[in-house]
C-alpha positions as CSV (number, residue, x, y, z in Angstrom):
1,M,0.0,0.0,0.0
2,N,1.3,3.5,-0.9
3,E,1.5,5.6,2.3
4,F,1.0,8.8,0.3
5,A,-2.4,10.0,-1.0
6,D,-2.9,11.3,-4.5
7,Y,-5.0,14.2,-3.2
8,I,-7.3,15.4,-0.5
9,Q,-11.0,14.6,-1.0
10,R,-12.6,16.4,1.9
11,I,-11.7,18.9,4.6
12,E,-13.7,19.3,7.8
13,I,-12.9,22.0,10.3
14,K,-14.9,22.1,13.6
15,A,-15.1,24.8,16.3
16,L,-14.3,27.5,13.8
17,W,-16.0,30.9,14.4
18,G,-18.1,29.7,17.3
19,R,-20.4,26.9,16.4
20,K,-19.9,27.0,12.7
21,K,-18.2,24.1,10.9
22,I,-16.5,24.0,7.5
23,V,-17.2,21.1,5.2
24,W,-15.3,21.4,1.9
25,E,-15.5,18.7,-0.8
26,L,-12.5,19.0,-3.0
27,R,-11.7,18.3,-6.6
28,P,-8.5,16.4,-7.5
29,D,-7.2,19.2,-9.7
30,V,-8.1,22.8,-8.8
31,N,-9.9,24.3,-5.8
32,I,-10.4,28.0,-5.4
33,L,-11.8,29.4,-2.1
34,S,-13.2,32.9,-2.7
35,G,-14.6,35.6,-0.5
36,I,-14.2,39.1,0.9
37,N,-11.3,40.0,3.2
38,G,-11.9,38.9,6.8
39,I,-14.3,36.1,6.0
40,G,-11.9,33.4,6.9
41,K,-10.3,32.1,3.7
42,S,-6.7,32.3,5.1
43,T,-7.8,30.7,8.4
44,I,-9.2,27.7,6.6
45,L,-6.0,27.3,4.6
46,N,-3.8,27.8,7.7
47,E,-5.8,25.3,9.8
48,S,-5.5,22.7,7.0
49,V,-1.8,23.2,6.6
50,G,-1.3,23.2,10.4
51,I,-2.9,19.8,10.8
52,L,-0.7,18.3,8.0
53,T,2.4,19.9,9.5
54,Q,1.6,18.4,12.9
55,K,0.9,15.0,11.4
56,T,-2.3,14.5,13.5
57,I,-4.6,14.1,10.6
58,T,-5.9,10.6,11.6
59,E,-6.8,11.5,15.2
60,E,-10.5,11.4,15.8
61,D,-10.5,14.4,18.1
62,A,-8.6,16.6,15.7
63,T,-10.0,20.1,14.9
64,V,-9.4,19.4,11.3
65,K,-10.2,16.1,9.6
66,M,-9.2,15.1,6.1
67,T,-10.3,12.4,3.8
68,F,-7.8,11.2,1.2
69,H,-7.8,9.4,-2.1
70,P,-7.1,6.5,-1.7
71,K,-8.9,6.4,1.6
72,E,-6.3,4.2,3.3
73,A,-3.4,6.6,2.8
74,K,-1.9,8.0,5.9
75,A,-0.2,11.2,4.6
76,V,0.0,13.5,1.6
77,R,2.9,15.4,-0.1
78,F,2.3,19.1,0.1
79,D,3.8,22.5,-0.4
80,V,2.8,25.9,1.0
81,I,3.4,29.2,-0.8
82,R,3.1,32.5,1.0
83,S,2.7,35.5,-1.2
84,F,3.6,38.5,0.9
85,D,7.1,39.8,0.5
86,R,7.7,41.1,4.1
87,P,11.1,41.7,5.6
88,L,12.6,38.7,7.5
89,L,12.5,39.6,11.2
90,H,13.9,36.4,12.7
91,G,17.4,37.5,13.9
92,D,18.8,34.0,14.5
93,L,17.7,32.9,11.0
94,L,19.4,35.9,9.4
95,E,22.6,35.2,11.2
96,K,22.7,31.6,10.0
97,L,22.1,32.4,6.4
98,S,25.1,32.1,4.1
99,D,23.7,34.5,1.6
100,R,23.2,38.0,2.9
101,N,21.0,38.9,-0.1
102,V,18.2,37.0,1.6
103,Q,16.2,39.8,3.2
104,T,12.4,39.0,2.8
105,E,10.0,36.1,3.1
106,L,10.0,35.5,-0.6
107,D,13.8,35.6,-0.6
108,W,13.8,32.9,2.1
109,Q,11.4,30.7,0.1
110,L,13.7,31.1,-2.9
111,Y,16.8,30.3,-0.8
112,Q,15.2,27.0,0.3
113,L,14.0,26.3,-3.2
114,Q,17.6,26.6,-4.6
115,R,18.6,23.6,-2.5
116,R,15.6,21.6,-3.7
117,Y,16.4,22.6,-7.3
118,L,19.9,21.3,-6.9
119,D,18.6,18.0,-5.5
120,Y,16.0,17.8,-8.3
121,Q,18.7,18.2,-11.0
122,V,20.9,15.5,-9.4
123,N,17.9,13.2,-9.3
124,I,17.0,13.8,-12.9
125,G,20.6,13.6,-14.0
126,N,21.0,10.2,-12.4
127,R,17.8,8.9,-14.0
128,I,18.9,10.1,-17.4
129,I,22.3,8.4,-17.0
130,A,20.5,5.2,-16.0
131,Q,18.3,5.3,-19.1
132,L,21.1,6.1,-21.5
133,S,23.2,3.3,-20.0
134,E,20.7,0.8,-21.2
135,G,21.9,1.5,-24.8
136,T,18.4,1.2,-26.3
137,E,16.3,3.5,-28.4
138,E,13.6,3.4,-25.7
139,G,16.1,4.4,-23.0
140,Q,17.3,7.3,-25.1
141,A,13.7,8.4,-25.7
142,Q,13.0,8.2,-21.9
143,A,16.1,10.1,-21.1
144,S,15.0,12.9,-23.5
145,R,11.5,13.0,-21.8
146,L,13.1,13.3,-18.4
147,A,14.8,16.6,-19.5
148,I,11.6,18.2,-20.8
149,P,10.1,19.7,-17.5
150,K,13.3,21.6,-16.7
151,K,13.5,23.1,-20.1
152,M,9.7,23.9,-20.1
153,F,10.2,25.7,-16.8
154,Q,13.1,27.7,-18.1
155,D,11.2,28.6,-21.3
156,I,8.1,29.7,-19.3
157,I,10.2,32.0,-17.0
158,D,12.0,33.5,-19.9
159,D,8.7,34.2,-21.6
160,L,7.1,35.7,-18.5
161,F,10.2,37.9,-17.9
162,S,10.8,38.9,-21.5
163,E,9.5,42.5,-21.2
164,T,12.4,43.3,-18.8
165,G,14.9,41.3,-20.8
166,K,15.7,38.8,-18.1
167,K,16.6,35.2,-19.0
168,I,17.6,32.2,-16.9
169,L,21.2,31.3,-17.2
170,R,20.9,27.8,-18.7
171,G,24.4,26.7,-17.7
172,S,24.1,27.5,-14.0
173,N,23.2,24.8,-11.4
174,E,21.4,27.5,-9.4
175,I,18.7,29.8,-10.5
176,M,20.5,32.9,-11.9
177,F,19.5,35.5,-14.5
178,D,21.1,37.4,-17.3
179,Q,19.9,40.9,-18.1
180,A,21.7,42.9,-20.8
181,G,25.0,41.1,-19.9
182,E,24.6,41.5,-16.2
183,T,24.2,38.5,-13.9
184,L,21.4,38.8,-11.4
185,N,20.5,36.5,-8.5
186,P,16.8,35.8,-7.9
187,Y,16.8,38.1,-4.8
188,Q,17.2,41.1,-7.1
189,L,13.9,40.4,-8.9
190,S,10.8,42.4,-8.3
191,S,8.3,41.1,-5.8
192,G,6.0,39.9,-8.6
193,E,8.8,38.2,-10.4
194,K,10.0,36.5,-7.2
195,Q,6.5,35.3,-6.4
196,M,6.0,33.8,-9.9
197,L,9.4,32.2,-9.7
198,V,8.7,30.7,-6.2
199,I,5.4,29.2,-7.4
200,L,6.7,27.7,-10.7
201,L,10.0,26.4,-9.2
202,T,8.1,24.8,-6.3
203,V,5.9,22.9,-8.8
204,L,8.9,21.9,-11.0
205,V,10.8,20.3,-8.0
206,Q,7.7,18.3,-7.1
207,D,9.0,16.1,-10.0
208,N,5.5,15.4,-11.4
209,Q,4.5,13.5,-8.2
210,P,1.0,13.8,-6.7
211,T,1.3,16.8,-4.5
212,V,-1.1,19.3,-2.8
213,L,-0.1,22.9,-3.4
214,F,-1.6,25.4,-0.9
215,M,-1.5,29.1,-1.9
216,D,-2.8,32.0,0.0
217,E,-3.9,34.8,-2.3
218,P,-1.2,34.0,-5.0
219,E,-2.5,36.9,-7.1
220,V,-0.7,39.4,-4.8
221,S,1.9,41.4,-6.7
222,L,1.1,39.6,-10.0
223,H,-0.2,41.7,-12.9
224,I,-3.4,40.5,-14.5
225,E,-1.9,38.6,-17.4
226,W,0.1,36.5,-15.0
227,Q,-2.9,35.9,-12.8
228,Q,-4.9,34.6,-15.7
229,Q,-2.1,32.2,-16.8
230,L,-1.1,31.0,-13.3
231,I,-3.2,27.8,-12.9
232,R,-2.5,26.7,-16.5
233,L,1.3,27.2,-16.1
234,I,1.3,25.3,-12.7
235,R,-0.5,22.3,-14.2
236,S,1.7,22.3,-17.3
237,L,4.7,21.6,-15.0
238,N,2.9,19.0,-12.9
239,G,-0.3,17.5,-14.1
240,Q,-0.7,15.6,-10.8
241,V,-0.7,18.6,-8.5
242,Q,-3.9,19.4,-6.6
243,I,-4.2,23.2,-6.2
244,I,-5.9,24.6,-3.1
245,L,-5.8,28.4,-3.1
246,T,-7.6,31.4,-1.6
247,T,-8.4,34.6,-3.5
248,H,-10.6,37.6,-3.6
249,S,-9.6,38.4,-7.2
250,P,-12.0,37.2,-10.0
251,A,-9.1,37.4,-12.5
252,M,-7.8,34.1,-11.0
253,V,-10.7,32.2,-12.5
254,M,-10.9,33.8,-15.9
255,D,-8.9,31.1,-17.6
256,G,-11.6,28.4,-17.6
257,W,-11.7,27.5,-13.8
258,Q,-15.0,29.1,-12.9
259,D,-16.4,25.7,-11.9
260,A,-13.6,25.3,-9.4
261,V,-14.6,28.3,-7.3
262,T,-16.2,27.8,-3.8
263,E,-17.5,30.6,-1.7
264,V,-16.7,30.4,2.1
265,S,-20.4,30.9,2.8
266,D,-21.3,27.8,0.7
267,I,-19.2,25.4,2.9
268,T,-20.1,26.8,6.3
269,V,-22.7,24.7,8.1
């Protein structure tokens, strides 16, 4: 039996806002929780992430209960993306960082992702070598397919950043950029560029495995064209990702995902 679930089917949260209870039936692909500021969207997301982080999802008395697919699964792979680019205030953390360019919360997420990106490349490289070592046409074809997601990610970022002339340095093991002959690290990007990079790099390093992606108001700092493309781009990099996001921006659902929208009031009983 696989310990990890493919996706979350249902989230129940009790004792939230007095006697109210949340019952949210989820789709395996995209789930958008909408509502005005202050209605509890972020609270629902944070409560859900909190119970996964604490690994108490099977306890009968838990405030949050989840149903997985398949039902016998005991855990789920997940990532959480925070969109607000606030200054890092944790003094001990800043002292331990080897890169003094890391100054904000998005910088910190990028710093962690750089390590995951290196691990991802090593993993893919080893799998490519294993396929090529078979000396067969099928092995060569499989090796070529393994290289596609990274190139797709690089092409997407280059296209998104084209108006400012930034391009990913293809020969670098870390995420670095070229702009008119000058090398930039990712911490020198704008808040919107950092945010989009964090989201898409997170999805890439999931390595096309079933993973739940939680995002709290990911439209923050993104201009409208990027908002409209976001879900499509995420799913092009990992077709097995289950997206659970909060938003109060209708632009997030203009790219064919209107049926995936749930109002907070509709799941409050």
